[in-house]
C-alpha positions as CSV (number, residue, x, y, z in Angstrom):
1,X,10.2,20.9,-13.3
2,X,8.3,24.2,-13.9
3,X,5.2,22.2,-14.9
4,X,5.6,20.0,-11.8
5,X,6.1,22.9,-9.4
6,X,3.1,24.5,-10.9
7,X,1.1,21.4,-9.8
8,X,2.9,21.0,-6.5
9,X,4.5,23.9,-4.6
10,X,8.2,23.4,-4.0
11,X,7.9,23.0,-0.2
12,X,5.1,20.5,-0.6
13,X,7.2,18.6,-3.2
14,X,10.2,18.4,-0.9
15,X,7.9,17.1,1.9
16,X,6.4,14.4,-0.4
17,X,9.9,13.3,-1.5
18,X,10.8,12.8,2.2
19,X,7.6,10.9,2.8
20,X,8.4,8.6,-0.1
21,X,11.8,7.9,1.3
22,X,10.5,7.0,4.7
23,X,7.8,4.9,3.2
24,X,10.5,3.0,1.2
25,X,12.5,2.4,4.4
26,X,9.4,1.0,6.2
27,X,8.4,-1.2,3.2
28,X,11.9,-2.5,2.9
29,X,11.9,-3.6,6.5
30,X,8.4,-5.2,6.9
31,X,7.2,-5.6,3.2
32,X,4.1,-3.4,3.4
33,X,2.8,0.0,4.4
34,X,4.2,2.2,1.5
35,X,0.7,3.3,0.2
36,X,-0.5,4.0,3.7
37,X,2.4,6.0,4.7
38,X,2.5,8.0,1.4
39,X,-1.2,8.7,1.2
40,X,-1.3,9.8,4.8
41,X,1.9,11.7,4.8
42,X,1.5,13.3,1.4
43,X,-2.2,14.0,2.1
44,X,-1.1,16.5,4.5
45,X,0.5,18.7,1.7
46,X,-1.4,17.8,-1.4
47,X,-5.0,16.7,-2.2
48,X,-6.0,13.1,-1.6
49,X,-6.4,12.5,-5.4
50,X,-2.9,13.9,-6.1
51,X,-1.5,11.8,-3.3
52,X,-3.1,8.7,-4.8
53,X,-1.7,9.6,-8.2
54,X,1.7,10.1,-6.7
55,X,2.0,6.7,-5.0
56,X,1.0,4.6,-8.0
57,X,4.4,4.3,-9.7
58,X,6.6,4.0,-6.5
59,X,4.3,1.2,-5.3
60,X,4.5,-0.5,-8.8
61,X,8.3,-0.4,-8.9
62,X,9.0,-1.4,-5.3
63,X,6.7,-4.2,-5.3
64,X,8.3,-5.6,-8.4
65,X,11.6,-5.5,-6.6
66,X,10.2,-7.2,-3.5
67,X,8.4,-9.9,-5.4
68,X,11.4,-10.8,-7.5
69,X,14.0,-10.6,-4.6
70,X,14.2,-14.5,-4.4
71,X,13.9,-15.0,-8.2
72,X,11.3,-15.4,-10.8
73,X,10.5,-19.0,-10.0
74,X,9.7,-18.1,-6.3
75,X,7.5,-15.2,-7.4
76,X,5.6,-17.5,-9.8
77,X,5.0,-20.0,-7.1
78,X,3.4,-17.2,-5.0
79,X,1.2,-16.1,-8.0
80,X,0.0,-19.7,-8.3
81,X,-0.7,-20.2,-4.7
82,X,-2.7,-16.9,-4.3
83,X,-4.3,-16.9,-7.7
84,X,-7.9,-16.8,-6.4
85,X,-7.1,-13.9,-4.1
86,X,-5.4,-12.0,-6.9
87,X,-8.3,-12.5,-9.3
88,X,-11.1,-11.4,-6.9
89,X,-9.1,-8.5,-5.6
90,X,-8.3,-7.3,-9.2
91,X,-12.1,-7.3,-10.1
92,X,-13.0,-5.4,-6.9
93,X,-10.2,-2.9,-7.5
94,X,-11.3,-2.2,-11.0
95,X,-14.9,-1.5,-9.8
96,X,-14.1,0.6,-6.9
97,X,-11.4,2.8,-8.7
98,X,-14.2,4.7,-10.3
99,X,-15.4,5.8,-6.9
100,X,-12.5,8.4,-6.7
101,X,-14.3,11.0,-8.6
102,X,-17.6,10.3,-6.8
103,X,-16.7,10.1,-3.1
104,X,-16.1,13.3,-1.1
105,X,-12.5,13.7,0.0
106,X,-13.3,13.5,3.7
107,X,-15.3,10.3,3.2
108,X,-12.4,8.8,1.3
109,X,-9.9,9.7,4.2
110,X,-12.2,8.0,6.6
111,X,-12.7,4.9,4.6
112,X,-8.9,4.6,4.4
113,X,-8.1,5.6,8.0
114,X,-10.6,3.4,9.9
115,X,-9.4,0.1,8.5
116,X,-5.8,1.1,9.1
117,X,-6.4,1.9,12.7
118,X,-8.5,-1.2,13.4
119,X,-5.7,-3.4,11.8
120,X,-2.9,-1.7,13.8
121,X,-4.7,-1.8,17.1
122,X,-5.8,-5.3,16.8
123,X,-2.2,-6.4,15.9
124,X,-0.6,-4.4,18.6
125,X,-3.0,-6.0,21.1
126,X,-2.0,-9.5,19.8
127,X,-5.4,-10.3,18.4
128,X,-4.2,-12.4,15.6
129,X,-6.7,-14.7,13.7
130,X,-5.1,-18.2,12.8
131,X,-6.7,-19.8,9.7
132,X,-4.5,-22.8,9.3
133,X,-3.1,-24.0,5.8
134,X,-6.6,-24.5,4.2
135,X,-9.1,-21.9,5.3
136,X,-12.6,-21.9,3.9
137,X,-12.7,-20.4,0.4
138,X,-15.4,-17.8,1.3
139,X,-12.8,-16.2,3.8
140,X,-10.3,-15.7,1.0
141,X,-12.9,-14.4,-1.3
142,X,-14.2,-11.9,1.3
143,X,-10.8,-10.6,2.3
144,X,-9.7,-10.4,-1.3
145,X,-12.8,-8.5,-2.2
146,X,-12.4,-6.0,0.6
147,X,-8.8,-5.5,0.0
148,X,-9.4,-4.8,-3.7
149,X,-12.3,-2.5,-3.0
150,X,-10.3,-0.4,-0.5
151,X,-7.3,-0.4,-2.9
152,X,-9.2,0.7,-5.8
153,X,-10.3,4.1,-4.5
154,X,-7.3,4.7,-2.1
155,X,-4.3,2.8,-3.4
156,X,-4.1,1.2,0.0
157,X,-4.8,-2.6,0.2
158,X,-2.2,-3.7,2.7
159,X,-4.0,-4.2,6.0
160,X,-6.5,-6.9,5.0
161,X,-3.8,-8.6,2.8
162,X,-1.2,-8.6,5.6
163,X,-3.9,-9.8,8.2
164,X,-4.8,-12.8,5.8
165,X,-1.2,-13.8,5.2
166,X,-0.4,-13.5,9.0
167,X,-3.4,-15.7,9.8
168,X,-2.1,-18.4,7.4
169,X,1.2,-18.4,9.4
170,X,3.5,-18.8,6.5
171,X,7.3,-18.4,6.7
172,X,8.6,-14.9,6.8
173,X,10.3,-14.9,3.4
174,X,7.3,-16.3,1.7
175,X,5.1,-13.9,3.6
176,X,7.1,-10.8,2.2
177,X,7.5,-12.2,-1.2
178,X,3.6,-13.0,-1.3
179,X,3.0,-9.4,-0.4
180,X,5.2,-8.2,-3.2
181,X,3.4,-10.3,-5.7
182,X,-0.1,-9.4,-4.6
183,X,0.7,-5.7,-4.2
184,X,2.7,-5.6,-7.3
185,X,0.0,-7.2,-9.6
186,X,-2.5,-4.9,-7.7
187,X,-0.4,-1.9,-8.6
188,X,-0.4,-2.8,-12.3
189,X,-4.2,-3.0,-12.1
190,X,-4.5,0.2,-10.2
191,X,-2.3,2.0,-12.8
192,X,-4.7,1.2,-15.6
193,X,-7.9,1.5,-13.5
194,X,-6.8,5.2,-12.7
195,X,-5.8,5.9,-16.3
196,X,-9.6,5.3,-16.9
197,X,-10.6,7.2,-13.8
198,X,-8.4,10.2,-14.8
199,X,-6.3,10.3,-11.7
200,X,-3.3,9.0,-13.8
201,X,-2.8,11.6,-16.5
202,X,0.0,13.6,-18.2
203,X,0.0,16.2,-15.4
204,X,0.4,13.8,-12.5
205,X,2.7,11.3,-14.0
206,X,5.9,13.3,-13.5
207,X,5.1,13.7,-9.9
208,X,4.6,10.0,-9.5
209,X,7.8,9.2,-11.5
210,X,9.8,11.6,-9.3
211,X,8.7,9.8,-6.2
212,X,10.1,6.5,-7.4
213,X,13.6,7.8,-6.7
214,X,13.3,8.3,-2.9
215,X,11.2,5.3,-2.7
216,X,13.7,3.0,-4.0
217,X,16.6,4.5,-2.0
218,X,14.5,4.1,1.1
219,X,13.7,0.5,0.3
220,X,17.3,-0.4,-0.2
221,X,18.1,0.9,3.3
222,X,15.0,-1.1,4.6
223,X,16.1,-4.3,3.0
224,X,19.5,-4.0,4.7
225,X,17.7,-3.5,8.1
226,X,15.4,-6.4,7.4
227,X,18.3,-8.7,6.7
228,X,20.2,-7.7,9.9
229,X,17.7,-6.7,12.7
230,X,15.0,-8.7,14.5
231,X,12.0,-8.4,12.2
232,X,9.4,-8.7,15.1
233,X,10.6,-5.4,16.8
234,X,10.5,-3.5,13.5
235,X,7.0,-4.9,12.6
236,X,5.7,-3.7,15.9
237,X,7.3,-0.3,15.4
238,X,5.6,-0.1,12.0
239,X,2.3,-0.8,13.4
240,X,2.7,2.1,15.7
241,X,3.5,4.3,12.7
242,X,0.5,2.9,11.0
243,X,-1.7,3.6,13.9
244,X,-0.5,7.3,14.0
245,X,-0.9,7.6,10.2
246,X,-4.4,6.0,10.3
247,X,-5.4,8.4,13.2
248,X,-4.2,11.3,11.2
249,X,-6.4,10.3,8.2
250,X,-9.5,9.9,10.5
251,X,-8.8,13.3,12.1
252,X,-8.6,15.0,8.7
253,X,-11.6,13.2,7.5
254,X,-13.7,14.2,10.6
255,X,-12.5,17.9,10.3
256,X,-13.8,17.9,6.7
């Protein structure tokens, strides 16, 4: 703990644990938004790079739980269905992960915040794109590449992925499970990519490991809410939260 508090002041650590819990609750309710909430919330107390390091293990563990909630066979079915999306996103993620050490912090915040705000605003306005069951292959490639590219340097690849799955108009359970599979495998790739980039290292791993606890506790509560309360209302509320979080990132990025 002494080593951890030397890296993160105690008040900032407590704040980050609270952010991790809130992110877990929201993810349990709607299936996404954990990285966005964590990097936005924790970024107010620690550096963007440390916030990115902190969210990696909670994201990995919670997505594994989400992906396997209906069983291994269902998760494998989602992997097969979205295998092209996963492959292209994986390659883009590995490439862009190396930008963390190159991009200035304010630029990184803007590159995360702007897509979040665009996604939230368009969804709240009801501007939902419908692609049908068999969209053109290039659309899948483009969205997967963009999601992976954003995810590699920020740990946030939810907005384009959720927009794509929503446009396919797949059933709720499959939608949430597919998110877990895509984000989970992406989180594995992110972990190894940032071992190479230096974001994940012996000094930052304890911070990320500690954040797993509140994230799992929050997700347990979120799952309970998802099973009992109308999902549409909570999804809308979450979009409002994402809009605020994205706006905060843009504000901080513009302030430099």
